[in-house]
N, C-alpha and C positions, 0 to 999 in steps of 0.2 A: 438605269440608275433612278433612284427616287429623288426628284427635284425637291428642294427645300429652301426655307428662309428661317431666320431667327425671329423670335418674339419675346420681349421682356415679360417675365412673369409678374412684375410689379406694375409697370406703367403701360404695358401693351405696345410699346414702340416696336416696329418691325424693321429688321435690318438684313442686308444681304451678307453672305459669308465674305470674310476678308482675313488675311493673315493677322494673327495676334489678337483676334476678337474673342474674348471669353465671357465678359459680362456687359450689361447695358452701360454705355458710356455715361449716361445721365444719372441713373440710380446708383451706380457704383461710387459716385462722388460722396455719397452718404455713408460709405463703408467705415466701420470702426474696427481697429485692430482687435483680433480675437473674437469678433462678433459674427452673427449670422451673415452669410454672403448676401450682399445687396445686388439687385439687378440680375438674378439668375436667368439665363436665356433658355427658352424652350425651342425645340426644333419643330417647325411646321412642315410636314411632308405634303407636297402639293399634288401628288399623283398616286395615292394609295391604291393597291390592287383591290378589285371588287370581288375577287374569288381567290380561294387559297391556291398558291402556286403548286404545280404538280412536281413537288420536290420535297425532300426531307428537310425539316427544320435544322438549321446549322449549315446547310449547303449554301454555296455561293448564289445559286439561283433564288433560294428562299430569302437570304439576307438582303440581297440587292433589291428585292421587290419592296422591302419595308424600310431599309436604312439609307442614309444619305452618303452613298459611296459612288464615286465617279466611275470606277472600273473594278470589277471583281478581282483583278490581278493584284490589287493593293491589299486584299484581305491577307492577314498573316497565315503562314502555312500550318500553324498549330490549330487543330480542330477545337472549337469552343461551342458549348451549348448542346442542343439535342439530347438533354438529360431526361431520364425517365420520370413519368408520372406513375407513382406506385400506389396500388390499391390497399396494401397493408391490412389484410383481413384480421390479424390478431388485435391490432390497435382499434380497428373498427368494432370488434366484439367488446373490448374492454370499455370503450366509450359509448357503446350503443349508437354508433354513427355509421350507418350502412353506406353512406356516400361521402366518405372521407378519403382524401388522397394526400400523398407526399410528393412534392416536387423536389427530387433529390439532386440538388446542385453540388453535392460533394463529389459528383462524377466529373466535374470540369477539370481541365488539365492540372491546375495548381491546387485544386480542391475547394474552390469557392465560387460563389456567384460573381465575385469581382472580376473574373476572367472576361465576362461579357462586356463590361465597360472598357477594359484594356484592349480587347479585340478591335473595337471601333476606334478608340483613340490612336492605337498604333496604325491602323489602316489610314486614318486621316493624316498622321505624321508622315507615312510613306508617300502619300499623295502629294504632300507639301514639300517633299525632299528633305525633311529634317533628319538629324542623326542622333539626337539625344532627347529623352523624355524623362521628366522628373515628377515625383509625387511625394506627398506626406501621407502616412498611413499608420494605423495601429498594428498592421501586420498583413492582413489579407490583400489589400489593394497593392501593397508593395510586392508581395510574392506574385500576384497576378500580372502586374506590369513587368516584373523581372522575367517571368516565364514567356509571355507573349513577345516581349521585345527581343529576347534571346532567339526565338524562332525566326524573327524577321531581320536579325542582324543589326538591331539598334542598341544604343547605349542607354541603360536605365540607371538613374540616380534616385535613391529613395531616402527619405527622412523619416525615421521611426522613433518613438519613445524608447529610451534605453531599456525600459522594463518590459518590452514586448516579449511574448513567449519564445524561448530559445528555438523551438522547432520552426517557428516562422522565420526567425533570423537566419537559421541554417539553410532553410529552403531558398530564401532570396539570395543569399551568398552563393549557394550552389548554382543558381541560374546565371551567376556572373554579374549581378547588380553591384553598383557602388553604394554601399550601405553606410549611412551617416546616422548613428544612434545619437539622439538628442537627449541631454540631461534635463528632461522636462516632460510636459504632457503632450498629447497629440495636438492640442491647440497650439502649443509652442512650435512643434515641428511643422505645422501647417503654415504659420506665419513666416518661418525661416525659409521654407520652400518657395513661397511667393517671392521673397526677396532674391533668392538664388536664381530662379527662372528669369526674373526681370534683368538681373545683372548679366547672366550668361546667354540669354536668348534661347533657353531650352523650351521645348513644348511642355506645358504644364498639364498634368493629368489629374490634378486635384479634384476630389469629389465635389460635385455641384459647380465648382468654379469653371471647369471645362464642361460645356453643355453636352458634349458627346458621351460623357459618363452616364448621364440619365438616359440618353437615347439608346446606348448600348445595352443597358440593363432591361429595357423594355422587351428584349427578345424572350425572356422567361415567360412573360404574359402571352406572347404570341404562341409559344410552344404549349402552354397550358390550354389555351383556347383551341388550338389545332388538335390536340389529343382528345379533347372532350367534345368536339364538334359532332352534331349540331347543337349540343347543349353548351353551357358555360357555367363556371362556378357561381354560387350565390355569395360566397365570402372567401377571401384569401387572408390567412393569418401570417404576418411577416414581422420579423424583428427590425428594429431601427437604431442606428447610431446617428449618422448625419441625416438620414432620411432619404438618401438617393435611391436605394433599392425600392422603397415604397413609391417614390415619384416615378421611377422607371416602370414599375408594374402598372401604375395608373396611366402612364403615357401609352403603354402597349395596349391596354384595354380600351382607352379612349380612341386610339387609331383604328382598332378593329370595329368599334361601334360606328365611327365615322364612315368606315368603308362598307358597313352593312354586313360584316362577317359575324358579329354577335349582336343581339338585340338590346343588351344593357350591360353596364359594367358591374362587376362584383363589388360588394362592400370590402373595404380594406380595414383589417383589424391590426393595429400597430402595437407591438409588444416591446416594452423597455424594462430593464432592471430598476428596482427602486432607488438605487444609488446614482442613476444617470438617466432620469426619466423626464427630461425637459419637454419633449414632444408629447408623450402620453399624458403628462400632467396638464398641458395646455388643452389637449383634446377633451380631457375629463372635466376641466373647469369652464370650458367655453371661452378661454382667453384668446384674444386676437393674435398674440405672439407668445413666444416662449420666454421663460425666465432662466438664464443660464444657471447650471448647477456647478457652482464653484467647488473644486475638490472632488469632482465626480469620480466614483469608484465602483467597480463591479468585478466579479469573477469572469464576466463576459467582456474580455478586453476589447473585442471588435465593436462593442456598443458603447464604450466608455468615452464620452465626449462632453465637455462642459457646455459649449454653445454649438448645437447642431447646425452645420453650415447650410443645409438645405431645408431648414425648419419651415420657412414661409411657404414654399411650394408644397412641401409635404402636408402641412396642415390644411392647405386649400384643397388638395386632391383627396385626402382622406374624408374631409367633410363633404366634398362633392359626391363621393361614392356612397354616402350614408354610413360610413364606417365609424370607428371609435378607437380609443386607446386603452390599453390595459397595462398594469404595472405588476411585476412579479419579483419575488425575493431571490437572492442568490441561492438560498437553500433549495427553493423549488427548481431553479435552473439546474443545479448540480444533480438533484434527484431525477431530473428528466433525461439526463444523458444515458444512464444504463437502462432506464425504462424504455426510451425510444429504441435503443439498440436491441433490447430483448424482444420487443414486440414487432419490430419492423426489419431488423437486420441492417439498419442505417446507423452508423457511428458518427455522432455530430459533436462539434465543439460547443462550448457553452452558449455562444451567441446564436447558434442555430437551434440547439435543444430548447432554448428559451421559448421558441414558438409553441412547443407542446405545453409548457407551463402556462403560456398565455392562452392557449385554447381552453385549458381547464378553467381559468379565470373567466374567460368570455362565456363559457357555458354556465358557470355559476351566476354570472351577472345578467344572463338573458340576452347577451349581445349576439349569440349564435344559437340556432336551434339544432337539435340532434338529427333532424330529418333533412337538413339542408345539404347542398353540394358544397363541401368545404375543402380547400387546399391549404396544407401547411407548407410554407417555404422553408426548406432545410438548406441553409446558405453556406455551411462550411464543414469540412471534415474534422472529426474528433482527433485525427492524427496530428492536427496543428497544435493541440494543447492537451497532450495525454496526461500531464500532471493534474490538470483541473478535473479530468474525468476520474482520476484515481481518488480524488477526495470524497467521492460518493461510494467508494467500494472498500471492502475489506479483503486484503490479500490472504489466501489460505496458507496455513503453515505447511511445510514439507511433510510428507509421509514416508515411512520406511518402504523399501522396495519389495513388499510382500503383499499377497492377496488378502491376508488378514487385515493389513492396514487399509487396503482399498475398501474392504467390506465394512470396516469400522467407520471410515470416513463417510461412505455413502449412507450408512444408517443413522448418522448423527444429524 
């Protein structure tokens, strides 16, 4: 087991693990309803391995070397992670980037990176003897929790905006989650889930609020570095909603640097849609904190957040990496879905395809060089929102069942 302690990302207070501890007791007194989470706790691993485990990423041996798990038997039986790092030669040619890779997290069990956080949260819930886990989500975190909890025999209760994509609602219902569609925004669902967890004593899986969500998502960084060893990426392009995936990647690379397994951390390039760009706007302006985007809206539902809950830690880590923020239009996001699929074979939802649109912008702005080692994080499957993908395509009209019709269509 990796021994650990908590450290507040705001005041630096260090704390030992105890039941019901989610955020710093002192800093959380300044919490405002609907605001950025105050007192986000980081996990400090005390005995990081100094060499790569002789095991595949995603295996119990690999995970327990880097994660705060008492016993590998608590890991849920559903395999998570160990997703491929794809070379994508056609996309490399189009962009003239010979050292570009995709981290294809659409291969996770529920189809998104969020499975990584749910894996660790469920493991810690099993370790504590809990029977119910709840979360607020725009869709992917809820489906991830539903999938992993189902495999472990735990009850999942999820709060989602009523306007979440139907495919995601169907997915979480199929896994057996108790789904509570909220007539409001993600931020409304988040606040309601906090009250419900406190009232009923459920484990709270909420993004950033539960420190194990950040820690679980760091496994993507571990896998990227393991696949590229002895080299490491110069930059990682990742989309952000609440900023937890970004913070998780930063934590993974920081742990590897501390362990001597990489020599330096990559720059983190954060991509957000223009209608919900609180984090990217702060990075671009140099502001110390974010300004919430009231009425946030985007075709990328997974990124649509008014007040990103993990904004403080995300801003700190992106700046520490020497990274930056970029802002892209919904039009560019939609155009990137078929382009990514056509050039790589990876079908991504809008929130994931936005990474490619962001790379275009980062190249134009000189934030990334074409000869650098760059990884695009592809965080969710396009099957989660087929309707959005269809907005960038034109469905062909039917043809007559004749070879003449085939020849005519192919010639047009």
